[in-house]
C-alpha positions, 0 to 999 in steps of 0.5 A, spaced: 154 642 567 156 638 561 153 643 557 155 649 561 162 647 562 163 641 557 165 636 562 162 629 562 159 627 569 158 620 570 152 618 575 156 617 581 159 624 581 152 627 579 149 624 585 155 627 589 154 634 587 146 633 588 148 631 595 153 637 596 147 641 594 142 639 598 147 640 604 149 647 602 141 648 602 140 645 609 146 650 611 143 656 608 136 655 611 139 654 618 143 660 617 137 664 615 133 661 621 138 663 625 138 670 623 131 671 623 131 669 630 136 674 632 132 679 629 126 677 632 130 677 639 132 684 638 125 687 636 122 683 642 128 686 646 126 693 644 118 692 645 116 692 638 109 689 637 108 682 634 104 685 628 110 689 626 115 684 628 111 679 623 111 685 618 118 685 618 120 678 618 114 674 616 114 670 622 108 667 625 105 668 632 107 662 634 115 663 631 115 669 635 112 666 641 117 661 641 123 666 641 120 670 646 119 663 650 126 662 649 129 669 651 125 668 658 128 661 659 135 664 658 
């Protein structure tokens, strides 16, 4: 950051930036998972075979089964 923006950054600011970056990464990861689950739900609702769901979402059999189980419960 110092080289790119020519701003001096002390260790405390550097740690805060790392914390914020980690938090953002966690949020993005959760959003991606939620989107993947929604896609799997839609595909299951359309009676798409597991193999095709796995192909399009990179989900495992266990992930698909878990989504399917949750759909049956709700």
